[in-house]
C-alpha positions in Angstrom: 90.1 99.0 88.3 88.2 96.0 86.3 85.1 96.4 84.2 83.6 93.0 82.5 87.3 91.3 83.4 89.6 93.7 81.6 91.5 96.4 83.0 90.2 100.0 82.7 92.4 102.8 83.5 91.5 105.6 84.5 93.6 109.8 84.7 94.5 111.0 87.3 95.7 114.6 88.1 99.5 115.6 88.3 98.7 117.4 91.9 96.8 115.1 93.3 100.0 112.6 93.5 102.0 112.5 96.5 105.3 113.1 95.5 106.8 113.3 99.4 107.8 109.6 100.1 109.3 109.1 97.0 111.3 112.3 98.0 112.4 111.6 101.2 115.8 111.4 102.4 117.4 108.0 103.4 120.5 106.4 105.6 121.6 104.3 102.3 122.4 101.9 105.6 119.3 102.7 106.9 117.6 101.9 104.0 120.0 98.6 103.3 118.7 97.4 105.9 115.0 97.3 105.3 114.6 95.8 102.9 117.2 93.0 102.8 120.1 94.8 100.6 123.0 92.4 100.8 126.5 94.2 101.6 128.3 94.1 98.2 124.9 96.3 96.7 124.2 98.5 100.1 128.6 98.8 99.2 128.0 100.2 95.7 125.2 102.2 96.1 127.8 104.4 99.3 129.1 104.6 96.5 126.8 105.7 94.2 125.4 108.4 96.6 126.9 108.9 99.3 125.0 107.5 103.5 122.3 109.6 102.1 119.7 109.4 98.9 115.8 109.6 98.5 113.6 106.6 98.3 113.2 106.9 95.0 116.8 106.8 93.6 117.6 104.1 96.4 114.8 102.0 94.6 115.6 102.9 91.6 118.7 101.5 91.5 118.8 98.8 94.2 118.6 95.3 93.3 117.6 92.3 95.4 118.3 88.7 95.6 114.7 87.1 95.2 113.3 85.8 97.8 112.1 82.5 97.8 109.3 80.1 98.6 
């Protein structure tokens, strides 16, 4: 939110935050395919988590090559 050109913080009750998306369990292979993660990185994620992991774990541990225009 902006006010007079300055960012304004907003307080949100913790129970208002939906965590379902972050705790959803993904197939590591499917996650890598959907997020353009290369096979080397996919192998590292599979070694780290096995065949399944939560979205939060994958998002915070996956390194993706930059996409240049």
